[in-house]
Wavefront OBJ file of the C-alpha trace (Angstrom):
o trace
v 0.000 0.000 0.000
v 1.306 3.469 -0.851
v 0.492 6.676 0.972
v -0.623 8.182 -2.318
v -3.061 5.326 -2.938
v -5.504 6.734 -0.390
v -4.416 10.304 0.389
v -4.557 13.112 -2.171
v -1.652 15.471 -2.616
v -2.047 18.669 -0.622
v -2.616 22.046 -2.198
v 1.133 22.719 -2.196
v 1.808 19.724 -4.430
v 4.238 18.097 -2.015
v 6.484 15.466 -3.513
v 6.493 11.871 -2.318
v 9.686 9.932 -1.734
v 10.619 6.467 -0.616
v 11.740 6.476 2.981
v 14.917 4.648 1.976
v 15.932 7.630 -0.199
v 16.117 9.990 2.798
v 17.072 7.650 5.659
v 19.159 4.636 6.576
v 18.210 1.809 8.916
v 19.877 -0.490 11.426
v 18.521 -3.332 13.546
v 18.979 -3.145 17.282
v 21.497 -4.729 19.610
v 21.636 -8.471 20.219
v 22.351 -9.470 23.798
v 21.479 -12.247 26.249
v 20.652 -12.445 29.930
v 24.370 -12.800 30.611
v 24.746 -9.178 29.511
v 22.276 -7.852 32.078
v 23.976 -5.411 34.387
v 24.774 -1.729 34.492
v 26.368 0.709 32.085
v 24.149 1.134 29.013
v 20.433 1.882 28.845
v 18.478 0.003 26.172
v 15.090 0.800 24.630
v 12.948 -2.330 24.396
v 9.439 -3.012 23.110
v 7.922 -2.478 26.569
v 9.181 1.118 26.563
v 7.128 2.250 23.555
v 3.554 2.110 24.882
v 1.741 5.064 23.264
v 4.536 7.621 23.600
v 5.762 9.925 20.847
v 9.112 10.731 22.450
v 11.385 8.247 24.212
v 11.702 8.470 27.989
v 14.958 7.275 29.514
v 14.177 7.092 33.233
v 12.998 3.466 33.484
v 15.000 1.729 30.761
v 16.688 -1.607 31.416
v 20.475 -1.589 31.498
v 23.121 -3.994 30.228
v 26.882 -4.307 30.569
v 28.086 -3.006 27.171
v 31.593 -4.440 27.394
v 32.487 -6.385 24.248
v 29.104 -6.067 22.486
v 28.568 -2.369 21.781
v 29.804 -0.352 18.804
v 29.370 3.338 18.003
v 26.765 2.553 15.336
v 24.628 0.798 17.997
v 24.179 4.039 19.953
v 21.222 6.308 19.346
v 21.472 9.980 18.378
v 19.071 12.886 18.765
v 16.711 12.810 15.773
v 16.700 9.020 15.382
v 13.340 7.229 15.266
v 13.084 3.691 16.636
v 10.415 1.230 15.438
v 9.111 -1.973 16.998
v 10.385 -4.666 14.624
v 9.207 -7.909 16.197
v 6.566 -8.780 18.772
v 3.867 -11.363 19.401
v 1.229 -8.608 19.309
v 0.794 -7.605 15.649
v -0.714 -4.231 16.595
v 2.593 -3.181 18.177
v 4.544 -3.634 14.953
v 5.701 -0.286 13.572
v 5.053 1.643 16.776
v 7.738 4.316 16.961
v 9.641 6.596 19.328
v 11.512 9.822 18.579
v 14.870 10.259 20.289
v 15.265 13.689 21.905
v 17.533 15.274 24.529
v 20.050 12.477 25.043
v 22.268 13.088 28.089
v 23.871 9.645 28.225
v 24.538 6.701 25.889
v 21.393 4.764 24.948
v 20.968 1.834 22.545
v 18.001 -0.248 21.375
v 17.281 -3.966 21.369
v 17.222 -6.425 18.468
v 13.420 -6.332 18.522
v 13.597 -2.789 17.144
v 14.863 -0.925 14.051
v 16.535 2.482 14.080
v 15.817 5.068 11.378
v 18.388 7.839 10.891
v 17.813 10.575 8.317
v 20.688 11.285 5.940
v 19.371 14.571 4.557
v 18.658 18.005 5.935
v 15.364 17.978 4.026
v 13.729 15.861 6.756
v 12.671 17.235 10.156
v 12.510 14.192 12.505
v 9.612 15.367 14.666
v 7.385 15.836 11.604
v 8.045 12.227 10.654
v 7.513 11.073 14.242
v 3.962 12.414 13.924
v 3.600 11.054 10.388
v 4.397 7.541 11.633
v 1.513 7.834 14.117
v -1.146 8.299 11.436
v -3.565 5.419 10.994
v -2.491 4.768 7.404
v 1.171 4.343 8.288
v 0.332 2.206 11.323
v -1.979 -0.040 9.274
v 0.543 -0.334 6.448
v 3.326 -1.400 8.773
v 1.134 -3.764 10.781
v -0.122 -5.408 7.601
v 3.443 -6.409 6.728
v 3.871 -8.465 9.889
v 4.509 -12.114 9.086
v 5.401 -15.427 10.674
v 3.300 -18.117 12.317
v 3.831 -17.094 15.920
v 5.349 -13.628 15.751
v 4.958 -10.572 13.549
v 7.936 -8.830 11.977
v 8.902 -5.590 10.307
v 12.110 -5.284 8.304
v 14.330 -2.639 6.768
v 13.094 -3.399 3.253
v 9.487 -2.625 4.182
v 10.484 0.664 5.775
v 12.774 1.599 2.877
v 10.023 1.125 0.290
v 7.399 3.080 2.230
v 6.362 6.214 0.314
v 5.872 9.385 2.348
v 5.188 13.059 1.762
v 8.198 15.374 1.870
v 6.973 18.967 2.239
v 9.481 21.840 2.588
v 11.412 21.726 5.874
v 9.817 24.990 7.027
v 6.371 23.413 6.582
v 7.476 20.258 8.397
v 8.635 22.366 11.327
v 5.388 24.336 11.400
v 3.247 21.195 11.393
v 5.358 19.626 14.155
v 5.099 22.841 16.196
v 1.297 22.888 15.938
v 0.958 19.255 17.012
v 3.597 19.669 19.736
v 1.623 22.575 21.192
v -1.266 20.191 21.813
v 1.058 17.627 23.374
v 2.678 20.269 25.605
v -0.710 21.356 26.957
v -1.652 17.720 27.545
v 1.626 17.127 29.385
v 1.161 20.200 31.592
v -2.373 19.151 32.488
v -1.153 15.618 33.176
v 1.432 16.932 35.635
v -1.262 18.939 37.424
v -3.476 15.839 37.563
v -0.596 13.862 39.088
v -0.090 16.540 41.764
v -3.788 16.485 42.653
v -3.752 12.684 42.806
v -0.693 12.777 45.050
v -2.447 15.169 47.429
v -5.448 12.824 47.639
v -3.151 9.795 48.026
v -1.421 11.359 51.027
v -4.757 11.881 52.732
v -5.632 8.247 51.981
v -2.315 7.050 53.482
v -2.832 9.185 56.570
v -6.354 7.920 57.188
v -6.351 4.310 55.985
v -2.731 3.182 56.347
v -1.495 5.169 59.342
v -5.073 5.225 60.778
v -4.836 8.903 61.748
v -8.356 9.737 60.585
v -10.589 12.256 62.415
v -11.501 10.810 65.813
v -8.886 8.037 65.720
v -7.765 8.900 69.258
v -10.938 7.353 70.672
v -10.913 4.180 68.563
v -9.803 0.769 69.827
v -7.528 -1.246 67.511
v -7.888 -4.996 67.022
v -5.897 -7.690 65.212
v -6.883 -8.780 61.703
v -5.278 -10.530 58.743
v -4.193 -7.049 57.632
v -2.682 -6.243 61.019
v -4.149 -3.831 63.552
v -7.313 -2.072 62.344
v -10.064 -0.050 64.086
v -12.471 -2.377 65.829
v -15.504 -1.129 63.871
v -13.841 -1.693 60.481
v -14.039 -4.962 58.558
v -11.835 -7.051 56.297
v -13.785 -8.300 53.283
v -12.822 -10.126 50.112
v -12.348 -7.698 47.247
v -15.009 -9.473 45.201
v -17.581 -8.879 47.950
v -17.444 -5.109 47.520
v -15.879 -4.545 44.073
v -16.675 -6.549 40.940
v -14.067 -6.718 38.193
v -15.843 -6.814 34.833
v -14.187 -7.778 31.549
v -13.646 -5.031 28.986
v -14.587 -5.513 25.343
v -12.338 -5.716 22.271
v -12.208 -2.583 20.136
v -9.448 -2.478 17.515
v -7.945 0.838 16.496
v -9.449 0.690 13.000
v -12.922 0.087 14.482
v -12.965 3.296 16.545
v -15.080 6.207 15.370
v -14.040 9.826 15.898
v -15.166 11.105 19.275
v -13.998 12.172 22.735
v -14.782 9.005 24.706
v -11.456 7.765 26.161
v -10.540 4.190 25.289
v -8.608 2.493 28.106
v -6.050 -0.278 27.827
v -3.776 -1.487 30.603
v -1.331 1.393 29.950
v -4.067 4.049 30.240
v -5.814 5.979 27.475
v -4.937 4.346 24.145
v -7.315 6.273 21.879
v -10.820 7.659 21.561
v -14.226 6.488 20.356
v -17.666 8.017 19.927
v -19.627 5.599 22.143
v -18.772 4.514 25.714
v -19.026 0.953 26.972
v -19.391 2.288 30.537
v -21.772 5.243 30.874
v -20.421 6.585 34.155
v -17.168 7.169 35.993
v -15.207 4.051 36.857
v -11.900 2.401 37.637
v -9.855 0.394 35.160
v -7.506 -2.456 36.190
v -4.924 -3.921 33.836
v -5.655 -7.571 32.956
v -2.964 -8.122 30.306
v 0.095 -6.114 29.418
v 0.543 -3.793 32.407
v -1.001 -6.317 34.788
v -2.488 -4.714 37.895
v -2.240 -1.130 36.651
v -5.049 1.048 38.020
v -6.623 4.041 36.263
v -9.557 6.274 37.198
v -11.886 7.710 34.570
v -14.226 10.437 35.778
v -16.110 10.425 32.478
v -17.873 7.653 30.516
v -15.241 5.456 28.882
v -14.540 2.353 26.815
v -12.407 -0.365 28.488
v -10.927 -2.776 25.931
v -10.319 -6.488 26.440
v -6.889 -6.086 28.097
v -8.520 -4.607 31.213
v -11.245 -5.012 33.781
v -13.510 -2.199 34.920
v -15.156 -1.997 38.333
v -18.698 -2.091 39.643
v -19.075 -0.991 43.262
v -21.304 0.953 45.658
v -18.294 2.373 47.520
v -16.798 5.823 46.832
v -14.540 5.551 43.798
v -11.929 7.761 45.475
v -11.392 5.163 48.205
v -11.579 2.149 45.881
v -9.055 3.739 43.508
v -6.320 4.088 46.137
v -7.158 0.750 47.749
v -6.712 -1.040 44.414
v -3.428 0.786 43.825
v -2.115 -0.818 47.015
v -3.386 -4.308 46.249
v -0.876 -7.046 45.502
v -2.111 -8.043 42.043
v 0.138 -11.034 41.291
v -0.721 -13.864 38.930
v 0.238 -17.139 40.628
v -0.644 -19.219 37.579
v 2.284 -18.975 35.158
v 0.372 -21.048 32.593
v -2.287 -18.315 32.302
v -0.698 -14.912 31.627
v -2.499 -11.884 32.955
v -4.507 -11.006 36.050
v -6.806 -13.838 37.158
v -10.146 -12.381 38.209
v -10.916 -15.073 40.794
v -7.544 -14.548 42.436
v -8.073 -10.798 42.450
v -11.567 -11.163 43.921
v -10.126 -13.259 46.769
v -7.723 -10.549 47.957
v -8.407 -8.906 51.350
v -10.128 -5.526 51.203
v -10.257 -3.127 54.160
v -13.753 -1.712 54.590
v -13.817 1.352 56.906
v -16.854 2.706 58.698
v -19.304 4.403 56.355
v -18.989 7.817 58.042
v -15.178 7.782 57.590
v -15.569 6.854 53.930
v -18.031 9.701 53.417
v -15.704 12.224 55.065
v -12.812 11.063 52.878
v -14.949 11.310 49.758
v -16.077 14.826 50.688
v -12.536 15.950 51.556
v -11.096 14.743 48.251
v -14.070 15.761 46.114
v -12.592 19.116 45.112
v -9.247 17.522 44.238
v -10.892 14.922 42.036
v -13.248 17.571 40.625
v -10.358 19.709 39.403
v -8.612 16.575 38.136
v -11.793 15.693 36.257
v -11.854 19.085 34.533
v -8.202 18.771 33.540
v -8.792 15.249 32.240
v -11.748 16.477 30.178
v -9.524 19.189 28.697
v -6.917 16.567 27.866
v -9.513 14.368 26.212
v -10.640 17.282 24.043
v -7.053 18.228 23.220
v -6.196 14.653 22.233
v -9.343 14.291 20.182
v -8.684 17.563 18.339
v -5.026 16.693 17.799
v -5.896 13.250 16.424
v -8.457 14.763 14.041
v -5.947 17.349 12.838
v -3.014 14.960 12.532
v -3.833 13.302 9.166
v -5.094 16.580 7.690
v -1.912 18.446 8.622
v 0.438 15.644 7.625
v -1.213 15.240 4.196
v -1.289 18.958 3.402
v -5.079 19.073 3.366
v -4.876 22.013 5.798
v -2.743 25.031 4.925
v -0.580 25.643 8.004
v 0.775 29.067 7.070
v -1.803 30.869 9.245
v -3.064 27.958 11.323
v -3.367 28.891 15.047
v -1.828 26.833 17.811
v -4.003 25.880 20.825
v -4.048 28.289 23.753
v -3.880 27.393 27.435
v -6.479 28.837 29.780
l 1 2 3 4 5 6 7 8 9 10 11 12 13 14 15 16 17 18 19 20 21 22 23 24 25 26 27 28 29 30 31 32 33 34 35 36 37 38 39 40 41 42 43 44 45 46 47 48 49 50 51 52 53 54 55 56 57 58 59 60 61 62 63 64 65 66 67 68 69 70 71 72 73 74 75 76 77 78 79 80 81 82 83 84 85 86 87 88 89 90 91 92 93 94 95 96 97 98 99 100 101 102 103 104 105 106 107 108 109 110 111 112 113 114 115 116 117 118 119 120 121 122 123 124 125 126 127 128 129 130 131 132 133 134 135 136 137 138 139 140 141 142 143 144 145 146 147 148 149 150 151 152 153 154 155 156 157 158 159 160 161 162 163 164 165 166 167 168 169 170 171 172 173 174 175 176 177 178 179 180 181 182 183 184 185 186 187 188 189 190 191 192 193 194 195 196 197 198 199 200 201 202 203 204 205 206 207 208 209 210 211 212 213 214 215 216 217 218 219 220 221 222 223 224 225 226 227 228 229 230 231 232 233 234 235 236 237 238 239 240 241 242 243 244 245 246 247 248 249 250 251 252 253 254 255 256 257 258 259 260 261 262 263 264 265 266 267 268 269 270 271 272 273 274 275 276 277 278 279 280 281 282 283 284 285 286 287 288 289 290 291 292 293 294 295 296 297 298 299 300 301 302 303 304 305 306 307 308 309 310 311 312 313 314 315 316 317 318 319 320 321 322 323 324 325 326 327 328 329 330 331 332 333 334 335 336 337 338 339 340 341 342 343 344 345 346 347 348 349 350 351 352 353 354 355 356 357 358 359 360 361 362 363 364 365 366 367 368 369 370 371 372 373 374 375 376 377 378 379 380 381 382 383 384 385 386 387 388 389 390 391 392 393 394 395 396 397 398 399 400 401 402
């Protein structure tokens, strides 16, 4: 499939080129468990998720002695693709390399793209590779009985638009403005969540809730707890419900967040859950916990919750649960095992006070999340139109913060 098979040339008449004419490629580093150690950070498939730009804080490290060469190291402006993975939908997922402060390489399950011309602005292409057409084209080339693969030949033959560099920079700046606003809001959401979490820890872990001085403590399977509180099984008070499959190419344009185990993975026009709820990772990021304050669509890699308890309390309780799969033959989070975990149930009046105290924090977080959803939805609608030249960017405004 060629880009020009389904997308018309923009009004500027941009030329199309084969990716191999403007870039060179190299497979990632081969190493074994004997190389695990310290010294060199390595980008692996697990580090891609839904990011545009690589993050270096939580990368695995290896001992590079005897296996690393200069050409194995990444440079600013490189783009790394997922080459091989059991999940076909991950094939072709990409990361842009920015702001390198230390040596970083990439594993053999990935391919590095490095531009060899000044006519290509890497961040423009990082966004281009996130369009649905490019993702579908790359995923369609996966092959093999048990694992999907991408190779350098497929990437080299891929035809892409090559607008003037000034236009590439302008398009990247417009899309980056949306991402910057989303990132700022996300940081504010994290601060609000941390404030609420500290209150939770104070009340329900340290047991310094209002009136605790007059409460008698008793032994339980969770240790000492107030004598009027109870230890239940999680499944008695919170039901984990299976999400429903919804592939990327089946999603309609809208602002309903679609949740996978890593968090929001896209948007749809119709929710599966018509109210706020909590999402728990079933496969992938097993045991991850996310809170959606708006109607949402949980896909089949997660559970969502049904409960009569305040979501604010359930959210932090689930974050502290020990979600471990004891059945190695069945990957993922076993619902029966999760339902059997102990769950601390405080007195109703303490739960109500906690919910009231954190209501404003979660309310502001909800507003910021709604803004992020709108920003993401707008960005994703603009992305293919900007990348294809359908929209003239010469006077196109960037989003404004409020």
